[in-house]
mmCIF file as Biopython writes it, N, C-alpha, C and O atoms, coordinates in Angstrom:
data_model
#
loop_
_atom_site.group_PDB
_atom_site.id
_atom_site.type_symbol
_atom_site.label_atom_id
_atom_site.label_alt_id
_atom_site.label_comp_id
_atom_site.label_asym_id
_atom_site.label_entity_id
_atom_site.label_seq_id
_atom_site.pdbx_PDB_ins_code
_atom_site.Cartn_x
_atom_site.Cartn_y
_atom_site.Cartn_z
_atom_site.occupancy
_atom_site.B_iso_or_equiv
_atom_site.auth_seq_id
_atom_site.auth_asym_id
_atom_site.pdbx_PDB_model_num
ATOM 1   N N  . MET A ? 1  ? 122.528 120.404 111.560 1.0 0.0 1  A 1 
ATOM 2   C CA . MET A ? 1  ? 121.700 120.894 112.639 1.0 0.0 1  A 1 
ATOM 3   C C  . MET A ? 1  ? 121.300 119.732 113.542 1.0 0.0 1  A 1 
ATOM 4   O O  . MET A ? 1  ? 121.205 118.585 113.104 1.0 0.0 1  A 1 
ATOM 5   N N  . LYS A ? 2  ? 121.072 120.051 114.791 1.0 0.0 2  A 1 
ATOM 6   C CA . LYS A ? 2  ? 120.621 119.051 115.756 1.0 0.0 2  A 1 
ATOM 7   C C  . LYS A ? 2  ? 119.137 119.263 116.016 1.0 0.0 2  A 1 
ATOM 8   O O  . LYS A ? 2  ? 118.690 120.375 116.294 1.0 0.0 2  A 1 
ATOM 9   N N  . TYR A ? 3  ? 118.390 118.179 115.922 1.0 0.0 3  A 1 
ATOM 10  C CA . TYR A ? 3  ? 116.952 118.221 116.152 1.0 0.0 3  A 1 
ATOM 11  C C  . TYR A ? 3  ? 116.547 117.104 117.098 1.0 0.0 3  A 1 
ATOM 12  O O  . TYR A ? 3  ? 117.254 116.108 117.254 1.0 0.0 3  A 1 
ATOM 13  N N  . CYS A ? 4  ? 115.411 117.290 117.715 1.0 0.0 4  A 1 
ATOM 14  C CA . CYS A ? 4  ? 114.830 116.257 118.569 1.0 0.0 4  A 1 
ATOM 15  C C  . CYS A ? 4  ? 113.345 116.161 118.270 1.0 0.0 4  A 1 
ATOM 16  O O  . CYS A ? 4  ? 112.730 117.109 117.782 1.0 0.0 4  A 1 
ATOM 17  N N  . THR A ? 5  ? 112.797 115.032 118.563 1.0 0.0 5  A 1 
ATOM 18  C CA . THR A ? 5  ? 111.361 114.834 118.468 1.0 0.0 5  A 1 
ATOM 19  C C  . THR A ? 5  ? 110.917 114.016 119.673 1.0 0.0 5  A 1 
ATOM 20  O O  . THR A ? 5  ? 111.606 113.088 120.095 1.0 0.0 5  A 1 
ATOM 21  N N  . LYS A ? 6  ? 109.759 114.372 120.220 1.0 0.0 6  A 1 
ATOM 22  C CA . LYS A ? 6  ? 109.225 113.656 121.380 1.0 0.0 6  A 1 
ATOM 23  C C  . LYS A ? 6  ? 108.203 112.631 120.926 1.0 0.0 6  A 1 
ATOM 24  O O  . LYS A ? 6  ? 107.399 112.887 120.030 1.0 0.0 6  A 1 
ATOM 25  N N  . LEU A ? 7  ? 108.247 111.482 121.548 1.0 0.0 7  A 1 
ATOM 26  C CA . LEU A ? 7  ? 107.249 110.442 121.307 1.0 0.0 7  A 1 
ATOM 27  C C  . LEU A ? 7  ? 106.697 109.973 122.640 1.0 0.0 7  A 1 
ATOM 28  O O  . LEU A ? 7  ? 107.410 109.939 123.643 1.0 0.0 7  A 1 
ATOM 29  N N  . ARG A ? 8  ? 105.442 109.618 122.644 1.0 0.0 8  A 1 
ATOM 30  C CA . ARG A ? 8  ? 104.839 109.031 123.841 1.0 0.0 8  A 1 
ATOM 31  C C  . ARG A ? 8  ? 105.138 107.535 123.854 1.0 0.0 8  A 1 
ATOM 32  O O  . ARG A ? 8  ? 105.169 106.878 122.813 1.0 0.0 8  A 1 
ATOM 33  N N  . LYS A ? 9  ? 105.353 107.023 125.044 1.0 0.0 9  A 1 
ATOM 34  C CA . LYS A ? 9  ? 105.661 105.598 125.178 1.0 0.0 9  A 1 
ATOM 35  C C  . LYS A ? 9  ? 104.522 104.730 124.661 1.0 0.0 9  A 1 
ATOM 36  O O  . LYS A ? 9  ? 104.751 103.609 124.207 1.0 0.0 9  A 1 
ATOM 37  N N  . GLU A ? 10 ? 103.292 105.243 124.729 1.0 0.0 10 A 1 
ATOM 38  C CA . GLU A ? 10 ? 102.151 104.472 124.224 1.0 0.0 10 A 1 
ATOM 39  C C  . GLU A ? 10 ? 102.127 104.423 122.697 1.0 0.0 10 A 1 
ATOM 40  O O  . GLU A ? 10 ? 101.528 103.517 122.118 1.0 0.0 10 A 1 
ATOM 41  N N  . GLN A ? 11 ? 102.779 105.399 122.035 1.0 0.0 11 A 1 
ATOM 42  C CA . GLN A ? 11 ? 102.835 105.423 120.572 1.0 0.0 11 A 1 
ATOM 43  C C  . GLN A ? 11 ? 103.761 104.339 120.033 1.0 0.0 11 A 1 
ATOM 44  O O  . GLN A ? 11 ? 103.422 103.624 119.090 1.0 0.0 11 A 1 
ATOM 45  N N  . SER A ? 12 ? 104.920 104.233 120.641 1.0 0.0 12 A 1 
ATOM 46  C CA . SER A ? 12 ? 105.872 103.200 120.235 1.0 0.0 12 A 1 
ATOM 47  C C  . SER A ? 12 ? 106.829 102.937 121.388 1.0 0.0 12 A 1 
ATOM 48  O O  . SER A ? 12 ? 107.078 103.808 122.221 1.0 0.0 12 A 1 
ATOM 49  N N  . ASP A ? 13 ? 107.346 101.749 121.419 1.0 0.0 13 A 1 
ATOM 50  C CA . ASP A ? 13 ? 108.209 101.306 122.505 1.0 0.0 13 A 1 
ATOM 51  C C  . ASP A ? 13 ? 109.614 101.881 122.341 1.0 0.0 13 A 1 
ATOM 52  O O  . ASP A ? 13 ? 110.195 101.822 121.257 1.0 0.0 13 A 1 
ATOM 53  N N  . ILE A ? 14 ? 110.145 102.431 123.410 1.0 0.0 14 A 1 
ATOM 54  C CA . ILE A ? 14 ? 111.492 103.014 123.371 1.0 0.0 14 A 1 
ATOM 55  C C  . ILE A ? 14 ? 112.532 101.966 122.975 1.0 0.0 14 A 1 
ATOM 56  O O  . ILE A ? 14 ? 113.542 102.295 122.354 1.0 0.0 14 A 1 
ATOM 57  N N  . GLU A ? 15 ? 112.287 100.716 123.331 1.0 0.0 15 A 1 
ATOM 58  C CA . GLU A ? 15 ? 113.240 99.637  123.033 1.0 0.0 15 A 1 
ATOM 59  C C  . GLU A ? 15 ? 113.453 99.444  121.533 1.0 0.0 15 A 1 
ATOM 60  O O  . GLU A ? 15 ? 114.520 98.989  121.119 1.0 0.0 15 A 1 
ATOM 61  N N  . GLN A ? 16 ? 112.467 99.777  120.720 1.0 0.0 16 A 1 
ATOM 62  C CA . GLN A ? 16 ? 112.634 99.608  119.277 1.0 0.0 16 A 1 
ATOM 63  C C  . GLN A ? 16 ? 113.570 100.657 118.693 1.0 0.0 16 A 1 
ATOM 64  O O  . GLN A ? 16 ? 114.129 100.445 117.618 1.0 0.0 16 A 1 
ATOM 65  N N  . TRP A ? 17 ? 113.753 101.783 119.376 1.0 0.0 17 A 1 
ATOM 66  C CA . TRP A ? 17 ? 114.608 102.851 118.873 1.0 0.0 17 A 1 
ATOM 67  C C  . TRP A ? 17 ? 116.062 102.685 119.278 1.0 0.0 17 A 1 
ATOM 68  O O  . TRP A ? 17 ? 116.952 103.136 118.557 1.0 0.0 17 A 1 
ATOM 69  N N  . LEU A ? 18 ? 116.326 102.052 120.409 1.0 0.0 18 A 1 
ATOM 70  C CA . LEU A ? 18 ? 117.698 101.948 120.912 1.0 0.0 18 A 1 
ATOM 71  C C  . LEU A ? 18 ? 118.666 101.292 119.923 1.0 0.0 18 A 1 
ATOM 72  O O  . LEU A ? 18 ? 119.786 101.784 119.778 1.0 0.0 18 A 1 
ATOM 73  N N  . PRO A ? 19 ? 118.294 100.212 119.237 1.0 0.0 19 A 1 
ATOM 74  C CA . PRO A ? 19 ? 119.235 99.613  118.271 1.0 0.0 19 A 1 
ATOM 75  C C  . PRO A ? 19 ? 119.497 100.504 117.052 1.0 0.0 19 A 1 
ATOM 76  O O  . PRO A ? 19 ? 120.448 100.267 116.308 1.0 0.0 19 A 1 
ATOM 77  N N  . LEU A ? 20 ? 118.664 101.521 116.846 1.0 0.0 20 A 1 
ATOM 78  C CA . LEU A ? 20 ? 118.804 102.380 115.671 1.0 0.0 20 A 1 
ATOM 79  C C  . LEU A ? 20 ? 119.768 103.542 115.886 1.0 0.0 20 A 1 
ATOM 80  O O  . LEU A ? 20 ? 120.074 104.270 114.941 1.0 0.0 20 A 1 
ATOM 81  N N  . VAL A ? 21 ? 120.253 103.727 117.116 1.0 0.0 21 A 1 
ATOM 82  C CA . VAL A ? 21 ? 121.207 104.806 117.389 1.0 0.0 21 A 1 
ATOM 83  C C  . VAL A ? 21 ? 122.440 104.599 116.512 1.0 0.0 21 A 1 
ATOM 84  O O  . VAL A ? 21 ? 123.022 103.514 116.484 1.0 0.0 21 A 1 
ATOM 85  N N  . GLY A ? 22 ? 122.825 105.650 115.802 1.0 0.0 22 A 1 
ATOM 86  C CA . GLY A ? 22 ? 123.965 105.580 114.886 1.0 0.0 22 A 1 
ATOM 87  C C  . GLY A ? 22 ? 123.573 105.284 113.455 1.0 0.0 22 A 1 
ATOM 88  O O  . GLY A ? 22 ? 124.403 105.387 112.551 1.0 0.0 22 A 1 
ATOM 89  N N  . SER A ? 23 ? 122.320 104.916 113.233 1.0 0.0 23 A 1 
ATOM 90  C CA . SER A ? 23 ? 121.881 104.602 111.872 1.0 0.0 23 A 1 
ATOM 91  C C  . SER A ? 23 ? 121.185 105.812 111.243 1.0 0.0 23 A 1 
ATOM 92  O O  . SER A ? 23 ? 120.864 106.791 111.916 1.0 0.0 23 A 1 
ATOM 93  N N  . TYR A ? 24 ? 120.968 105.713 109.958 1.0 0.0 24 A 1 
ATOM 94  C CA . TYR A ? 24 ? 120.344 106.794 109.198 1.0 0.0 24 A 1 
ATOM 95  C C  . TYR A ? 24 ? 118.928 106.417 108.797 1.0 0.0 24 A 1 
ATOM 96  O O  . TYR A ? 24 ? 118.631 105.266 108.475 1.0 0.0 24 A 1 
ATOM 97  N N  . CYS A ? 25 ? 118.070 107.416 108.826 1.0 0.0 25 A 1 
ATOM 98  C CA . CYS A ? 25 ? 116.725 107.333 108.251 1.0 0.0 25 A 1 
ATOM 99  C C  . CYS A ? 25 ? 116.725 108.376 107.151 1.0 0.0 25 A 1 
ATOM 100 O O  . CYS A ? 25 ? 116.493 109.556 107.415 1.0 0.0 25 A 1 
ATOM 101 N N  . GLY A ? 26 ? 116.980 107.960 105.931 1.0 0.0 26 A 1 
ATOM 102 C CA . GLY A ? 26 ? 117.212 108.930 104.866 1.0 0.0 26 A 1 
ATOM 103 C C  . GLY A ? 26 ? 118.519 109.642 105.172 1.0 0.0 26 A 1 
ATOM 104 O O  . GLY A ? 26 ? 119.556 108.994 105.316 1.0 0.0 26 A 1 
ATOM 105 N N  . ASN A ? 27 ? 118.487 110.959 105.272 1.0 0.0 27 A 1 
ATOM 106 C CA . ASN A ? 27 ? 119.683 111.733 105.617 1.0 0.0 27 A 1 
ATOM 107 C C  . ASN A ? 27 ? 119.720 112.132 107.083 1.0 0.0 27 A 1 
ATOM 108 O O  . ASN A ? 27 ? 120.658 112.806 107.511 1.0 0.0 27 A 1 
ATOM 109 N N  . ALA A ? 28 ? 118.726 111.734 107.859 1.0 0.0 28 A 1 
ATOM 110 C CA . ALA A ? 28 ? 118.686 112.057 109.284 1.0 0.0 28 A 1 
ATOM 111 C C  . ALA A ? 28 ? 119.366 110.927 110.060 1.0 0.0 28 A 1 
ATOM 112 O O  . ALA A ? 28 ? 118.952 109.771 109.970 1.0 0.0 28 A 1 
ATOM 113 N N  . LYS A ? 29 ? 120.405 111.264 110.817 1.0 0.0 29 A 1 
ATOM 114 C CA . LYS A ? 29 ? 121.134 110.257 111.595 1.0 0.0 29 A 1 
ATOM 115 C C  . LYS A ? 29 ? 120.646 110.283 113.042 1.0 0.0 29 A 1 
ATOM 116 O O  . LYS A ? 29 ? 120.696 111.322 113.700 1.0 0.0 29 A 1 
ATOM 117 N N  . ILE A ? 30 ? 120.180 109.151 113.528 1.0 0.0 30 A 1 
ATOM 118 C CA . ILE A ? 30 ? 119.724 109.051 114.911 1.0 0.0 30 A 1 
ATOM 119 C C  . ILE A ? 30 ? 120.957 109.009 115.810 1.0 0.0 30 A 1 
ATOM 120 O O  . ILE A ? 30 ? 121.804 108.126 115.678 1.0 0.0 30 A 1 
ATOM 121 N N  . GLU A ? 31 ? 121.046 109.971 116.722 1.0 0.0 31 A 1 
ATOM 122 C CA . GLU A ? 31 ? 122.219 110.101 117.584 1.0 0.0 31 A 1 
ATOM 123 C C  . GLU A ? 31 ? 121.975 109.575 118.995 1.0 0.0 31 A 1 
ATOM 124 O O  . GLU A ? 31 ? 122.842 108.920 119.574 1.0 0.0 31 A 1 
ATOM 125 N N  . LYS A ? 32 ? 120.801 109.861 119.548 1.0 0.0 32 A 1 
ATOM 126 C CA . LYS A ? 32 ? 120.502 109.481 120.932 1.0 0.0 32 A 1 
ATOM 127 C C  . LYS A ? 32 ? 119.017 109.192 121.078 1.0 0.0 32 A 1 
ATOM 128 O O  . LYS A ? 32 ? 118.190 109.710 120.327 1.0 0.0 32 A 1 
ATOM 129 N N  . VAL A ? 33 ? 118.696 108.359 122.051 1.0 0.0 33 A 1 
ATOM 130 C CA . VAL A ? 33 ? 117.318 108.144 122.471 1.0 0.0 33 A 1 
ATOM 131 C C  . VAL A ? 33 ? 117.323 108.323 123.985 1.0 0.0 33 A 1 
ATOM 132 O O  . VAL A ? 33 ? 117.989 107.576 124.703 1.0 0.0 33 A 1 
ATOM 133 N N  . LEU A ? 34 ? 116.584 109.309 124.463 1.0 0.0 34 A 1 
ATOM 134 C CA . LEU A ? 34 ? 116.600 109.661 125.882 1.0 0.0 34 A 1 
ATOM 135 C C  . LEU A ? 34 ? 115.214 109.534 126.488 1.0 0.0 34 A 1 
ATOM 136 O O  . LEU A ? 34 ? 114.235 110.039 125.940 1.0 0.0 34 A 1 
ATOM 137 N N  . GLU A ? 35 ? 115.142 108.864 127.607 1.0 0.0 35 A 1 
ATOM 138 C CA . GLU A ? 35 ? 113.879 108.747 128.326 1.0 0.0 35 A 1 
ATOM 139 C C  . GLU A ? 35 ? 113.729 109.968 129.229 1.0 0.0 35 A 1 
ATOM 140 O O  . GLU A ? 35 ? 114.680 110.357 129.905 1.0 0.0 35 A 1 
ATOM 141 N N  . ILE A ? 36 ? 112.557 110.567 129.245 1.0 0.0 36 A 1 
ATOM 142 C CA . ILE A ? 36 ? 112.287 111.718 130.103 1.0 0.0 36 A 1 
ATOM 143 C C  . ILE A ? 36 ? 111.820 111.195 131.452 1.0 0.0 36 A 1 
ATOM 144 O O  . ILE A ? 36 ? 110.825 110.474 131.534 1.0 0.0 36 A 1 
ATOM 145 N N  . ALA A ? 37 ? 112.538 111.557 132.507 1.0 0.0 37 A 1 
ATOM 146 C CA . ALA A ? 37 ? 112.223 111.071 133.854 1.0 0.0 37 A 1 
ATOM 147 C C  . ALA A ? 37 ? 110.826 111.508 134.279 1.0 0.0 37 A 1 
ATOM 148 O O  . ALA A ? 37 ? 110.397 112.624 133.986 1.0 0.0 37 A 1 
ATOM 149 N N  . ASN A ? 38 ? 110.132 110.627 134.963 1.0 0.0 38 A 1 
ATOM 150 C CA . ASN A ? 38 ? 108.788 110.894 135.487 1.0 0.0 38 A 1 
ATOM 151 C C  . ASN A ? 38 ? 107.828 111.362 134.399 1.0 0.0 38 A 1 
ATOM 152 O O  . ASN A ? 38 ? 107.024 112.267 134.617 1.0 0.0 38 A 1 
ATOM 153 N N  . SER A ? 39 ? 107.917 110.749 133.246 1.0 0.0 39 A 1 
ATOM 154 C CA . SER A ? 39 ? 107.084 111.145 132.114 1.0 0.0 39 A 1 
ATOM 155 C C  . SER A ? 39 ? 106.719 109.909 131.303 1.0 0.0 39 A 1 
ATOM 156 O O  . SER A ? 39 ? 107.322 108.847 131.450 1.0 0.0 39 A 1 
ATOM 157 N N  . ASP A ? 40 ? 105.724 110.072 130.451 1.0 0.0 40 A 1 
ATOM 158 C CA . ASP A ? 40 ? 105.359 108.988 129.541 1.0 0.0 40 A 1 
ATOM 159 C C  . ASP A ? 40 ? 105.932 109.248 128.150 1.0 0.0 40 A 1 
ATOM 160 O O  . ASP A ? 40 ? 105.435 108.720 127.155 1.0 0.0 40 A 1 
ATOM 161 N N  . GLN A ? 41 ? 106.990 110.072 128.090 1.0 0.0 41 A 1 
ATOM 162 C CA . GLN A ? 41 ? 107.581 110.435 126.812 1.0 0.0 41 A 1 
ATOM 163 C C  . GLN A ? 41 ? 109.074 110.123 126.781 1.0 0.0 41 A 1 
ATOM 164 O O  . GLN A ? 41 ? 109.716 109.953 127.817 1.0 0.0 41 A 1 
ATOM 165 N N  . TYR A ? 42 ? 109.599 110.056 125.577 1.0 0.0 42 A 1 
ATOM 166 C CA . TYR A ? 42 ? 111.036 109.980 125.369 1.0 0.0 42 A 1 
ATOM 167 C C  . TYR A ? 42 ? 111.379 110.823 124.155 1.0 0.0 42 A 1 
ATOM 168 O O  . TYR A ? 42 ? 110.500 111.210 123.385 1.0 0.0 42 A 1 
ATOM 169 N N  . VAL A ? 43 ? 112.658 111.104 123.991 1.0 0.0 43 A 1 
ATOM 170 C CA . VAL A ? 43 ? 113.125 112.013 122.953 1.0 0.0 43 A 1 
ATOM 171 C C  . VAL A ? 43 ? 114.091 111.271 122.037 1.0 0.0 43 A 1 
ATOM 172 O O  . VAL A ? 43 ? 114.980 110.556 122.501 1.0 0.0 43 A 1 
ATOM 173 N N  . ILE A ? 44 ? 113.908 111.449 120.745 1.0 0.0 44 A 1 
ATOM 174 C CA . ILE A ? 44 ? 114.849 110.937 119.752 1.0 0.0 44 A 1 
ATOM 175 C C  . ILE A ? 44 ? 115.638 112.139 119.240 1.0 0.0 44 A 1 
ATOM 176 O O  . ILE A ? 44 ? 115.054 113.084 118.710 1.0 0.0 44 A 1 
ATOM 177 N N  . CYS A ? 45 ? 116.955 112.108 119.397 1.0 0.0 45 A 1 
ATOM 178 C CA . CYS A ? 45 ? 117.827 113.192 118.953 1.0 0.0 45 A 1 
ATOM 179 C C  . CYS A ? 45 ? 118.510 112.763 117.659 1.0 0.0 45 A 1 
ATOM 180 O O  . CYS A ? 45 ? 118.999 111.638 117.550 1.0 0.0 45 A 1 
ATOM 181 N N  . TYR A ? 46 ? 118.540 113.647 116.701 1.0 0.0 46 A 1 
ATOM 182 C CA . TYR A ? 46 ? 119.158 113.303 115.423 1.0 0.0 46 A 1 
ATOM 183 C C  . TYR A ? 46 ? 119.807 114.518 114.790 1.0 0.0 46 A 1 
ATOM 184 O O  . TYR A ? 46 ? 119.475 115.656 115.123 1.0 0.0 46 A 1 
ATOM 185 N N  . THR A ? 47 ? 120.726 114.274 113.883 1.0 0.0 47 A 1 
ATOM 186 C CA . THR A ? 47 ? 121.345 115.342 113.110 1.0 0.0 47 A 1 
ATOM 187 C C  . THR A ? 47 ? 120.837 115.247 111.682 1.0 0.0 47 A 1 
ATOM 188 O O  . THR A ? 47 ? 120.510 114.169 111.185 1.0 0.0 47 A 1 
ATOM 189 N N  . GLY A ? 48 ? 120.781 116.380 111.050 1.0 0.0 48 A 1 
ATOM 190 C CA . GLY A ? 48 ? 120.272 116.473 109.692 1.0 0.0 48 A 1 
ATOM 191 C C  . GLY A ? 48 ? 119.616 117.826 109.520 1.0 0.0 48 A 1 
ATOM 192 O O  . GLY A ? 48 ? 119.945 118.783 110.222 1.0 0.0 48 A 1 
ATOM 193 N N  . THR A ? 49 ? 118.701 117.899 108.597 1.0 0.0 49 A 1 
ATOM 194 C CA . THR A ? 49 ? 117.956 119.136 108.386 1.0 0.0 49 A 1 
ATOM 195 C C  . THR A ? 49 ? 116.484 118.872 108.666 1.0 0.0 49 A 1 
ATOM 196 O O  . THR A ? 49 ? 116.039 117.726 108.738 1.0 0.0 49 A 1 
ATOM 197 N N  . LEU A ? 50 ? 115.754 119.944 108.819 1.0 0.0 50 A 1 
ATOM 198 C CA . LEU A ? 50 ? 114.313 119.805 109.005 1.0 0.0 50 A 1 
ATOM 199 C C  . LEU A ? 50 ? 113.705 119.103 107.795 1.0 0.0 50 A 1 
ATOM 200 O O  . LEU A ? 50 ? 112.767 118.317 107.929 1.0 0.0 50 A 1 
ATOM 201 N N  . LYS A ? 51 ? 114.243 119.391 106.621 1.0 0.0 51 A 1 
ATOM 202 C CA . LYS A ? 51 ? 113.772 118.735 105.397 1.0 0.0 51 A 1 
ATOM 203 C C  . LYS A ? 51 ? 113.978 117.220 105.480 1.0 0.0 51 A 1 
ATOM 204 O O  . LYS A ? 51 ? 113.122 116.448 105.046 1.0 0.0 51 A 1 
ATOM 205 N N  . ASP A ? 52 ? 115.130 116.796 106.046 1.0 0.0 52 A 1 
ATOM 206 C CA . ASP A ? 52 ? 115.392 115.364 106.219 1.0 0.0 52 A 1 
ATOM 207 C C  . ASP A ? 52 ? 114.333 114.734 107.114 1.0 0.0 52 A 1 
ATOM 208 O O  . ASP A ? 52 ? 113.819 113.653 106.828 1.0 0.0 52 A 1 
ATOM 209 N N  . PHE A ? 53 ? 114.016 115.431 108.202 1.0 0.0 53 A 1 
ATOM 210 C CA . PHE A ? 53 ? 113.009 114.911 109.126 1.0 0.0 53 A 1 
ATOM 211 C C  . PHE A ? 53 ? 111.663 114.785 108.428 1.0 0.0 53 A 1 
ATOM 212 O O  . PHE A ? 53 ? 110.999 113.753 108.523 1.0 0.0 53 A 1 
ATOM 213 N N  . LEU A ? 54 ? 111.266 115.835 107.730 1.0 0.0 54 A 1 
ATOM 214 C CA . LEU A ? 54 ? 109.960 115.823 107.073 1.0 0.0 54 A 1 
ATOM 215 C C  . LEU A ? 54 ? 109.894 114.743 106.002 1.0 0.0 54 A 1 
ATOM 216 O O  . LEU A ? 54 ? 108.842 114.139 105.791 1.0 0.0 54 A 1 
ATOM 217 N N  . ALA A ? 55 ? 111.012 114.498 105.326 1.0 0.0 55 A 1 
ATOM 218 C CA . ALA A ? 55 ? 111.047 113.452 104.302 1.0 0.0 55 A 1 
ATOM 219 C C  . ALA A ? 55 ? 110.858 112.071 104.920 1.0 0.0 55 A 1 
ATOM 220 O O  . ALA A ? 55 ? 110.339 111.163 104.270 1.0 0.0 55 A 1 
ATOM 221 N N  . GLU A ? 56 ? 111.276 111.911 106.164 1.0 0.0 56 A 1 
ATOM 222 C CA . GLU A ? 56 ? 111.181 110.618 106.845 1.0 0.0 56 A 1 
ATOM 223 C C  . GLU A ? 56 ? 110.099 110.620 107.916 1.0 0.0 56 A 1 
ATOM 224 O O  . GLU A ? 56 ? 110.140 109.805 108.837 1.0 0.0 56 A 1 
ATOM 225 N N  . ARG A ? 57 ? 109.146 111.514 107.808 1.0 0.0 57 A 1 
ATOM 226 C CA . ARG A ? 57 ? 108.121 111.656 108.843 1.0 0.0 57 A 1 
ATOM 227 C C  . ARG A ? 57 ? 107.346 110.362 109.075 1.0 0.0 57 A 1 
ATOM 228 O O  . ARG A ? 57 ? 106.913 110.091 110.195 1.0 0.0 57 A 1 
ATOM 229 N N  . HIS A ? 58 ? 107.172 109.575 108.042 1.0 0.0 58 A 1 
ATOM 230 C CA . HIS A ? 58 ? 106.476 108.289 108.209 1.0 0.0 58 A 1 
ATOM 231 C C  . HIS A ? 58 ? 107.249 107.383 109.164 1.0 0.0 58 A 1 
ATOM 232 O O  . HIS A ? 58 ? 106.660 106.551 109.855 1.0 0.0 58 A 1 
ATOM 233 N N  . PHE A ? 59 ? 108.574 107.550 109.198 1.0 0.0 59 A 1 
ATOM 234 C CA . PHE A ? 59 ? 109.404 106.722 110.076 1.0 0.0 59 A 1 
ATOM 235 C C  . PHE A ? 59 ? 109.342 107.224 111.518 1.0 0.0 59 A 1 
ATOM 236 O O  . PHE A ? 59 ? 109.214 106.432 112.451 1.0 0.0 59 A 1 
ATOM 237 N N  . PHE A ? 60 ? 109.433 108.537 111.694 1.0 0.0 60 A 1 
ATOM 238 C CA . PHE A ? 60 ? 109.422 109.122 113.028 1.0 0.0 60 A 1 
ATOM 239 C C  . PHE A ? 60 ? 108.009 109.234 113.597 1.0 0.0 60 A 1 
ATOM 240 O O  . PHE A ? 60 ? 107.845 109.401 114.806 1.0 0.0 60 A 1 
ATOM 241 N N  . GLY A ? 61 ? 107.006 109.147 112.762 1.0 0.0 61 A 1 
ATOM 242 C CA . GLY A ? 61 ? 105.630 109.310 113.222 1.0 0.0 61 A 1 
ATOM 243 C C  . GLY A ? 61 ? 105.225 110.772 113.171 1.0 0.0 61 A 1 
ATOM 244 O O  . GLY A ? 61 ? 106.046 111.653 112.914 1.0 0.0 61 A 1 
ATOM 245 N N  . LYS A ? 62 ? 103.962 111.012 113.418 1.0 0.0 62 A 1 
ATOM 246 C CA . LYS A ? 62 ? 103.466 112.391 113.406 1.0 0.0 62 A 1 
ATOM 247 C C  . LYS A ? 62 ? 103.763 113.001 114.766 1.0 0.0 62 A 1 
ATOM 248 O O  . LYS A ? 62 ? 102.968 112.886 115.698 1.0 0.0 62 A 1 
ATOM 249 N N  . SER A ? 63 ? 104.895 113.639 114.868 1.0 0.0 63 A 1 
ATOM 250 C CA . SER A ? 63 ? 105.331 114.198 116.139 1.0 0.0 63 A 1 
ATOM 251 C C  . SER A ? 63 ? 105.972 115.556 115.907 1.0 0.0 63 A 1 
ATOM 252 O O  . SER A ? 63 ? 106.337 115.910 114.786 1.0 0.0 63 A 1 
ATOM 253 N N  . ASN A ? 64 ? 106.097 116.297 116.982 1.0 0.0 64 A 1 
ATOM 254 C CA . ASN A ? 64 ? 106.720 117.610 116.899 1.0 0.0 64 A 1 
ATOM 255 C C  . ASN A ? 64 ? 108.229 117.469 116.810 1.0 0.0 64 A 1 
ATOM 256 O O  . ASN A ? 64 ? 108.816 116.524 117.337 1.0 0.0 64 A 1 
ATOM 257 N N  . VAL A ? 65 ? 108.834 118.418 116.142 1.0 0.0 65 A 1 
ATOM 258 C CA . VAL A ? 65 ? 110.290 118.440 116.023 1.0 0.0 65 A 1 
ATOM 259 C C  . VAL A ? 65 ? 110.773 119.806 116.502 1.0 0.0 65 A 1 
ATOM 260 O O  . VAL A ? 65 ? 110.125 120.823 116.255 1.0 0.0 65 A 1 
ATOM 261 N N  . PHE A ? 66 ? 111.902 119.823 117.181 1.0 0.0 66 A 1 
ATOM 262 C CA . PHE A ? 66 ? 112.448 121.085 117.652 1.0 0.0 66 A 1 
ATOM 263 C C  . PHE A ? 66 ? 113.971 121.026 117.617 1.0 0.0 66 A 1 
ATOM 264 O O  . PHE A ? 66 ? 114.575 119.961 117.743 1.0 0.0 66 A 1 
ATOM 265 N N  . ARG A ? 67 ? 114.572 122.203 117.442 1.0 0.0 67 A 1 
ATOM 266 C CA . ARG A ? 67 ? 116.034 122.280 117.471 1.0 0.0 67 A 1 
ATOM 267 C C  . ARG A ? 67 ? 116.491 122.142 118.909 1.0 0.0 67 A 1 
ATOM 268 O O  . ARG A ? 67 ? 115.791 122.562 119.831 1.0 0.0 67 A 1 
ATOM 269 N N  . CYS A ? 68 ? 117.659 121.558 119.102 1.0 0.0 68 A 1 
ATOM 270 C CA . CYS A ? 68 ? 118.141 121.355 120.464 1.0 0.0 68 A 1 
ATOM 271 C C  . CYS A ? 68 ? 119.662 121.324 120.502 1.0 0.0 68 A 1 
ATOM 272 O O  . CYS A ? 68 ? 120.319 121.162 119.473 1.0 0.0 68 A 1 
ATOM 273 N N  . ASP A ? 69 ? 120.202 121.479 121.681 1.0 0.0 69 A 1 
ATOM 274 C CA . ASP A ? 69 ? 121.642 121.347 121.941 1.0 0.0 69 A 1 
ATOM 275 C C  . ASP A ? 69 ? 121.828 120.240 122.944 1.0 0.0 69 A 1 
ATOM 276 O O  . ASP A ? 69 ? 121.826 120.493 124.149 1.0 0.0 69 A 1 
ATOM 277 N N  . TRP A ? 70 ? 121.989 119.032 122.483 1.0 0.0 70 A 1 
ATOM 278 C CA . TRP A ? 70 ? 122.155 117.937 123.412 1.0 0.0 70 A 1 
ATOM 279 C C  . TRP A ? 70 ? 123.572 117.663 123.549 1.0 0.0 70 A 1 
ATOM 280 O O  . TRP A ? 70 ? 123.958 116.764 124.296 1.0 0.0 70 A 1 
#
């Protein structure tokens, strides 16, 4: 499944996520990091299951997760 999570730029720097594209956090593979235009947010896109995301929630932070088609 494809999932995304939004983070605010004030929560963590987008630059720290870019080198992680292609790597795994548990069973969740980070596929893309996208900046939202005219916003203070960016999106981390990953493949895996919702369970994978919840297992690694400490890594992704306390943020919302949603299914997506990127």
